[in-house]
TIZA-150934 format. One record per residue (C-alpha): residue in one letter; x, y, z. Coordinates in steps of 0.02 Angstrom, whole numbers, plus 50000, padded with zeros to 5 digits. Layout:
<recs>
+-----+-------+-------+-------+
! res !     X !     Y !     Z !
+-----+-------+-------+-------+
!   A !     X !     Y !     Z !
...
+-----+-------+-------+-------+
</recs>
This chain:
<recs>
+-----+-------+-------+-------+
! res !     X !     Y !     Z !
+-----+-------+-------+-------+
!   A ! 48797 ! 50425 ! 50944 !
!   F ! 48932 ! 50456 ! 50815 !
!   V ! 49013 ! 50287 ! 50848 !
!   F ! 48843 ! 50201 ! 50835 !
!   S ! 48810 ! 50284 ! 50666 !
!   L ! 48978 ! 50230 ! 50599 !
!   T ! 48948 ! 50052 ! 50658 !
!   A ! 48776 ! 50050 ! 50578 !
!   L ! 48848 ! 50109 ! 50412 !
!   T ! 48987 ! 49980 ! 50408 !
!   A ! 48870 ! 49840 ! 50459 !
!   C ! 48762 ! 49873 ! 50306 !
!   T ! 48908 ! 49864 ! 50184 !
!   P ! 48928 ! 49687 ! 50115 !
!   L ! 49100 ! 49614 ! 50138 !
!   P ! 49199 ! 49594 ! 49976 !
!   V ! 49199 ! 49415 ! 49912 !
!   D ! 49367 ! 49332 ! 49892 !
!   Y ! 49360 ! 49246 ! 49722 !
!   G ! 49540 ! 49190 ! 49735 !
!   T ! 49659 ! 49198 ! 49589 !
!   L ! 49677 ! 49126 ! 49415 !
!   T ! 49850 ! 49081 ! 49352 !
!   V ! 49903 ! 49006 ! 49186 !
!   A ! 50081 ! 48948 ! 49155 !
!   D ! 50173 ! 49006 ! 48999 !
!   I ! 50168 ! 48879 ! 48858 !
!   T ! 50300 ! 48831 ! 48730 !
!   V ! 50242 ! 48733 ! 48578 !
!   K ! 50310 ! 48689 ! 48406 !
!   A ! 50226 ! 48752 ! 48247 !
!   G ! 50087 ! 48632 ! 48199 !
!   E ! 50081 ! 48554 ! 48373 !
!   N ! 49951 ! 48573 ! 48510 !
!   A ! 49963 ! 48601 ! 48697 !
!   E ! 49824 ! 48600 ! 48825 !
!   I ! 49801 ! 48761 ! 48924 !
!   A ! 49793 ! 48721 ! 49110 !
!   P ! 49710 ! 48863 ! 49207 !
!   V ! 49732 ! 48851 ! 49397 !
!   F ! 49604 ! 48927 ! 49515 !
!   S ! 49655 ! 48955 ! 49696 !
!   I ! 49474 ! 48933 ! 49753 !
!   E ! 49395 ! 48783 ! 49668 !
!   K ! 49214 ! 48838 ! 49687 !
!   Y ! 49246 ! 48990 ! 49575 !
!   K ! 49324 ! 48885 ! 49437 !
!   E ! 49249 ! 48911 ! 49264 !
!   T ! 49308 ! 48893 ! 49085 !
!   P ! 49404 ! 49050 ! 49035 !
!   N ! 49383 ! 49143 ! 48872 !
!   Y ! 49551 ! 49170 ! 48786 !
!   T ! 49592 ! 49324 ! 48684 !
!   F ! 49751 ! 49374 ! 48591 !
!   E ! 49808 ! 49478 ! 48444 !
!   G ! 49883 ! 49413 ! 48283 !
!   Q ! 49888 ! 49249 ! 48188 !
!   N ! 50037 ! 49164 ! 48274 !
!   I ! 49928 ! 49039 ! 48368 !
!   S ! 49751 ! 48973 ! 48374 !
!   I ! 49651 ! 48924 ! 48529 !
!   S ! 49500 ! 48809 ! 48527 !
!   N ! 49419 ! 48717 ! 48674 !
!   G ! 49563 ! 48754 ! 48792 !
!   V ! 49697 ! 48693 ! 48671 !
!   V ! 49827 ! 48808 ! 48591 !
!   Q ! 49906 ! 48768 ! 48423 !
!   G ! 50068 ! 48847 ! 48366 !
!   L ! 50055 ! 48921 ! 48190 !
!   I ! 50202 ! 49039 ! 48161 !
!   E ! 50371 ! 48975 ! 48222 !
!   G ! 50483 ! 49095 ! 48315 !
!   S ! 50336 ! 49196 ! 48380 !
!   E ! 50278 ! 49249 ! 48553 !
!   T ! 50098 ! 49293 ! 48592 !
!   I ! 50025 ! 49364 ! 48752 !
!   V ! 49857 ! 49283 ! 48790 !
!   T ! 49725 ! 49348 ! 48912 !
!   A ! 49621 ! 49219 ! 49005 !
!   K ! 49460 ! 49294 ! 49074 !
!   T ! 49315 ! 49227 ! 49178 !
!   T ! 49173 ! 49313 ! 49270 !
!   H ! 49285 ! 49356 ! 49419 !
!   H ! 49464 ! 49327 ! 49358 !
!   E ! 49588 ! 49387 ! 49229 !
!   A ! 49765 ! 49325 ! 49197 !
!   T ! 49892 ! 49337 ! 49057 !
!   F ! 50017 ! 49209 ! 48995 !
!   K ! 50140 ! 49193 ! 48851 !
!   V ! 50135 ! 49065 ! 48711 !
!   T ! 50302 ! 49040 ! 48624 !
!   V ! 50306 ! 48946 ! 48458 !
!   E ! 50478 ! 48866 ! 48446 !
!   M ! 50588 ! 48866 ! 48292 !
!   E ! 50607 ! 48693 ! 48217 !
+-----+-------+-------+-------+
</recs>
């Protein structure tokens, strides 16, 4: 009876869903120039447009494009979707 109870309990627990991973490569850009952010999802059906957050005024991000503002700076950016989170670094090169 104990084994049956244990089986009944585990059968009712939903299996965790594998949403895969999100990765974003580090980006190097010159001040005043733009670079497209290219998020990569390991499972295509869970792909969605990430929201990007960062601290400071070294870069700007709009519609998936990063612009370098302050040369010689490095900024850590967090890309977040409903099921994923990843960080990447944006380096603004010196001229």
